[in-house]
C-alpha positions as CSV (number, residue, x, y, z in Angstrom):
1,E,0.0,0.0,0.0
2,A,0.9,3.6,-0.5
3,Y,-0.4,6.5,1.6
4,I,0.0,10.1,2.3
5,Y,-1.3,12.1,5.4
6,T,-1.2,15.8,6.0
7,T,-2.1,18.0,9.0
8,W,-2.8,21.8,8.8
9,D,-3.0,23.9,12.0
10,I,-5.2,26.7,10.5
11,N,-5.0,28.7,13.8
12,K,-5.1,28.0,17.5
13,R,-8.6,26.7,17.4
14,W,-8.9,24.9,14.1
15,T,-6.9,21.9,12.8
16,L,-7.6,20.1,9.5
17,S,-6.2,16.7,8.6
18,S,-6.6,14.5,5.6
19,G,-5.1,11.4,4.0
20,V,-5.4,8.9,1.2
21,R,-4.3,5.3,0.9
22,S,-4.1,3.1,-2.1
23,N,-3.3,-0.5,-2.7
24,I,-0.8,-1.8,-5.3
25,P,-2.9,-4.5,-7.1
26,T,-1.3,-7.8,-7.7
27,N,-2.6,-10.5,-10.1
28,S,-6.4,-10.2,-10.2
29,Q,-6.7,-8.0,-7.1
30,E,-9.1,-5.1,-7.2
31,Y,-7.8,-1.6,-7.0
32,Y,-9.1,0.7,-4.3
33,L,-8.5,4.2,-2.9
34,S,-9.3,5.0,0.7
35,S,-9.6,8.6,2.0
36,Q,-10.2,10.3,5.3
37,F,-10.5,13.7,6.9
38,G,-10.6,15.3,10.3
39,L,-11.6,18.8,11.4
40,K,-10.9,19.7,15.1
41,Y,-12.2,22.7,16.8
42,R,-10.9,23.8,20.3
43,L,-13.4,25.6,22.5
44,S,-10.5,26.0,25.0
45,N,-7.4,24.2,26.1
46,K,-9.6,21.6,27.8
47,Q,-12.6,21.3,25.4
48,S,-12.7,20.3,21.8
49,F,-14.9,18.9,19.0
50,L,-13.7,16.5,16.3
51,L,-15.6,15.8,13.1
52,S,-14.1,13.0,11.0
53,G,-15.1,10.7,8.2
54,G,-13.9,8.9,5.1
55,R,-14.2,5.9,2.9
56,Y,-12.3,2.8,4.0
57,H,-11.5,-0.6,2.5
58,N,-10.6,-4.1,3.8
59,Y,-10.9,-7.7,3.0
60,T,-13.0,-10.6,4.3
61,T,-11.1,-13.5,5.8
62,P,-11.4,-16.9,4.1
63,D,-13.0,-19.6,6.2
64,F,-14.7,-23.0,6.0
65,Y,-17.5,-21.8,3.8
66,S,-15.7,-19.2,1.6
67,Y,-12.2,-19.6,0.3
68,T,-11.7,-16.2,-1.3
69,Y,-10.7,-12.7,-0.1
70,N,-13.5,-10.3,-1.0
71,L,-13.1,-6.5,-1.0
72,L,-15.3,-4.5,1.3
73,S,-15.8,-0.8,1.5
74,S,-17.5,1.5,4.0
75,Y,-18.4,5.2,4.5
76,Q,-17.9,6.4,8.0
77,I,-18.6,9.7,9.8
78,A,-18.2,10.5,13.5
79,L,-18.4,13.5,15.9
80,D,-16.4,13.4,19.1
81,Y,-16.5,15.8,22.1
82,S,-13.8,15.9,24.8
83,N,-13.7,17.9,28.1
84,K,-10.9,17.8,30.7
85,I,-12.0,19.0,34.1
86,D,-9.1,18.8,36.7
87,N,-8.5,15.1,37.1
88,T,-11.6,14.1,35.1
89,L,-11.8,13.5,31.4
90,L,-15.2,13.2,29.7
91,K,-15.8,12.1,26.2
92,A,-18.9,11.5,24.0
93,A,-19.1,10.3,20.4
94,V,-21.7,9.6,17.8
95,Y,-20.9,7.7,14.6
96,F,-22.4,6.1,11.6
97,K,-21.0,3.5,9.2
98,N,-22.4,2.3,5.9
99,G,-20.7,-0.8,4.7
100,T,-21.0,-2.5,1.3
101,G,-19.3,-5.3,-0.6
102,K,-19.5,-9.0,-1.4
103,Q,-19.7,-10.3,2.1
104,T,-21.3,-13.6,2.9
105,E,-23.0,-14.3,6.2
106,E,-20.7,-17.2,7.0
107,Q,-17.9,-14.6,7.2
108,T,-19.7,-13.1,10.1
109,L,-20.2,-16.5,11.8
110,D,-23.3,-17.5,9.9
111,S,-24.0,-19.1,6.5
112,F,-25.1,-18.8,2.9
113,F,-26.6,-15.3,2.9
114,V,-25.0,-12.6,0.9
115,I,-25.1,-9.2,2.7
116,D,-25.8,-6.3,0.4
117,K,-25.4,-3.5,2.9
118,T,-24.6,-3.1,6.6
119,N,-25.6,0.1,8.5
120,T,-24.2,0.8,12.0
121,F,-25.1,3.7,14.3
122,G,-23.5,4.1,17.6
123,I,-23.3,6.4,20.7
124,E,-20.4,6.1,23.2
125,L,-19.8,7.8,26.6
126,F,-16.4,7.7,28.2
127,L,-15.2,8.7,31.7
128,Q,-11.6,8.8,33.0
129,Q,-10.9,9.7,36.6
130,D,-7.4,10.1,38.2
131,F,-7.2,9.9,42.0
132,C,-4.9,9.3,44.9
133,K,-1.9,10.2,42.7
134,Y,-1.3,6.7,41.3
135,F,-4.8,5.5,40.5
136,R,-6.9,5.8,37.3
137,F,-10.4,4.6,36.6
138,T,-11.9,4.4,33.2
139,F,-15.5,3.5,32.1
140,S,-17.2,3.5,28.8
141,N,-20.5,2.3,27.5
142,S,-21.7,2.1,23.9
143,F,-25.1,1.7,22.3
144,I,-24.9,0.1,18.9
145,N,-27.8,-0.2,16.5
146,Q,-26.9,-2.3,13.5
147,S,-29.0,-3.5,10.5
148,I,-28.2,-5.5,7.4
149,E,-29.9,-5.6,4.0
150,I,-30.3,-8.9,2.1
151,E,-32.2,-8.9,-1.2
152,Q,-33.7,-5.5,-0.3
153,K,-35.0,-6.7,3.0
154,K,-33.7,-5.3,6.3
155,Y,-32.8,-7.5,9.3
156,I,-31.2,-6.9,12.7
157,G,-27.4,-7.1,12.5
158,Q,-25.1,-9.4,14.5
159,K,-23.6,-6.6,16.5
160,D,-26.8,-4.9,17.6
161,F,-25.9,-4.2,21.2
162,N,-27.9,-2.2,23.8
163,Y,-24.7,-2.0,25.8
164,L,-21.0,-2.5,25.4
165,I,-19.2,-1.9,28.7
166,K,-15.5,-1.5,29.1
167,T,-13.9,-0.5,32.4
168,T,-10.4,-0.5,33.9
169,L,-8.9,0.2,37.3
170,Q,-5.2,0.9,37.2
171,Y,-2.5,1.5,39.7
172,N,0.7,3.0,38.3
173,N,3.6,3.8,40.5
174,P,6.9,4.0,38.7
175,K,8.9,3.2,41.8
176,L,6.9,0.0,42.5
177,F,4.9,-1.5,39.7
178,S,1.9,-1.1,37.4
179,V,-1.2,-3.2,37.8
180,A,-4.6,-3.1,36.0
181,L,-7.9,-4.9,36.3
182,S,-10.1,-4.7,33.1
183,Y,-13.6,-5.9,32.3
184,I,-15.6,-6.1,29.1
185,G,-19.3,-7.1,28.9
186,R,-21.8,-7.1,26.1
187,P,-24.8,-9.1,24.8
188,G,-24.1,-12.2,22.7
189,T,-24.2,-11.8,18.9
190,M,-27.1,-13.1,16.8
191,F,-26.8,-16.0,14.5
192,N,-28.9,-18.2,12.1
193,P,-29.6,-21.6,13.5
194,V,-29.7,-24.8,11.4
195,I,-33.1,-26.4,11.5
196,G,-32.4,-29.5,9.4
197,S,-30.3,-31.0,6.7
198,T,-30.5,-32.5,3.2
199,F,-28.3,-35.3,1.9
200,D,-26.5,-34.5,-1.3
201,D,-26.1,-37.6,-3.5
202,K,-23.5,-35.9,-5.7
203,T,-21.1,-34.9,-2.9
204,G,-22.0,-37.5,-0.3
205,F,-22.4,-34.9,2.3
206,Y,-25.3,-33.3,4.2
207,K,-26.3,-29.7,3.3
208,P,-27.6,-27.6,6.2
209,D,-31.0,-26.1,6.1
210,F,-31.0,-22.7,7.7
211,S,-33.9,-20.9,9.3
212,R,-35.5,-18.2,7.1
213,D,-36.2,-16.2,10.2
214,L,-32.8,-14.5,10.1
215,F,-30.9,-14.0,13.4
216,S,-33.5,-15.7,15.4
217,S,-30.9,-17.2,17.9
218,Q,-28.4,-15.5,20.1
219,Y,-25.2,-16.5,21.8
220,K,-25.0,-16.0,25.6
221,N,-23.7,-12.8,27.0
222,Y,-20.0,-12.1,26.6
223,N,-18.0,-11.3,29.8
224,R,-14.3,-11.1,30.4
225,L,-12.1,-10.0,33.3
226,D,-8.4,-9.5,32.8
227,L,-5.4,-8.7,35.1
228,S,-2.1,-7.3,34.0
229,L,1.1,-6.5,36.0
230,N,4.4,-5.2,34.9
231,K,7.6,-4.0,36.7
232,Y,10.5,-1.9,35.4
233,F,14.0,-2.5,36.9
234,R,16.9,-0.2,36.1
235,F,20.6,-1.2,36.6
236,K,22.8,1.7,35.3
237,K,22.9,1.0,31.5
238,V,20.8,-2.1,31.7
239,A,17.0,-2.3,32.1
240,L,14.7,-5.2,32.8
241,I,11.0,-5.1,32.1
242,T,8.9,-8.0,33.5
243,F,5.3,-8.6,32.7
244,F,2.5,-10.9,33.7
245,S,-1.1,-11.2,32.3
246,L,-4.0,-13.3,33.5
247,N,-6.8,-13.1,30.9
248,N,-10.3,-14.2,31.5
249,I,-9.7,-14.7,35.2
250,L,-13.1,-16.2,35.9
251,N,-12.8,-18.6,32.9
252,F,-16.1,-17.5,31.3
253,K,-17.3,-19.7,28.5
254,N,-18.0,-17.0,25.9
255,E,-19.6,-18.6,22.8
256,R,-17.9,-17.6,19.6
257,E,-19.4,-20.0,16.9
258,V,-22.0,-22.8,16.8
259,L,-20.7,-26.1,15.3
260,Y,-22.6,-29.2,14.1
261,N,-21.9,-32.9,13.6
262,V,-21.9,-34.5,10.1
263,D,-25.7,-34.5,9.6
264,Y,-26.4,-31.4,11.6
265,S,-28.5,-33.3,14.2
266,A,-26.4,-32.2,17.1
267,K,-24.6,-29.0,17.9
268,H,-21.9,-27.6,20.2
269,F,-20.1,-24.3,20.6
270,D,-16.6,-23.1,19.9
271,Y,-15.5,-20.6,22.5
272,F,-13.4,-17.5,22.8
273,Q,-10.2,-17.7,24.7
274,F,-10.4,-19.4,28.1
275,R,-8.3,-18.4,31.1
276,T,-4.8,-17.8,29.8
277,I,-1.5,-16.8,31.6
278,Y,1.3,-14.8,29.9
279,F,4.5,-13.8,31.5
280,G,8.0,-12.8,30.4
281,A,10.7,-10.3,30.5
282,V,12.5,-7.9,28.2
283,W,16.2,-7.2,28.7
284,Q,17.2,-3.8,27.4
285,L,20.8,-2.6,26.9
286,D,21.5,1.2,26.6
287,Y,24.9,1.9,25.2
């Protein structure tokens, strides 16, 4: 890819930014040109508005049902507000995304439905509070309204969430260590259930029959609690950074995808990451 990005400080209150990005097609790859802009207005040193938007491109990821990379495009626009009051930071954002492209429903964890259009509208509120010198608390909640269009009919989207909570409590003392406890919670995504199957004599395999009542089933709520810890040691011209992470502390079984047996008479679930431990160290030489 090739890209160019520019920023222009018009005056103390206004800043304009823009950029374009283009791929370098290989073989039969489609050509695309992405673009974006941003216009920031500062009410004061602590308050600002940011209007941004653009056209973006990416590719679907091949999976069991579809073996090709398909080009997707979307138009996005967002308005952000930020206000810093002493040790408190408040943010609010509203955004809209219109996505098009050859995307099949199995590439969003379902099957055999070609999505013509995806519309996503969201509102997000964010709070950051610093206290007791070394502590920081953050909390955000998003409302996401998503709809998809299939053969000129509209349906509820997979990521239609009436809440999406992200919160973190962090203690950061350079003389001691840094530790953070984070939580993410949201409703489960929607999916299309298999209601039966038909045996295909030509291939010798069963073909799934999906419910025509699209997105009539839902995965269980998603919850995840993580812990991270790191410590910085300094020895003259040598530094040692140690880290430890415990992800999904409570070992929630967050459903990711529904799977079936050969004739689709029984199902089970594939899950997101279970409890996982990471630890290690980075040795740094400063000469």
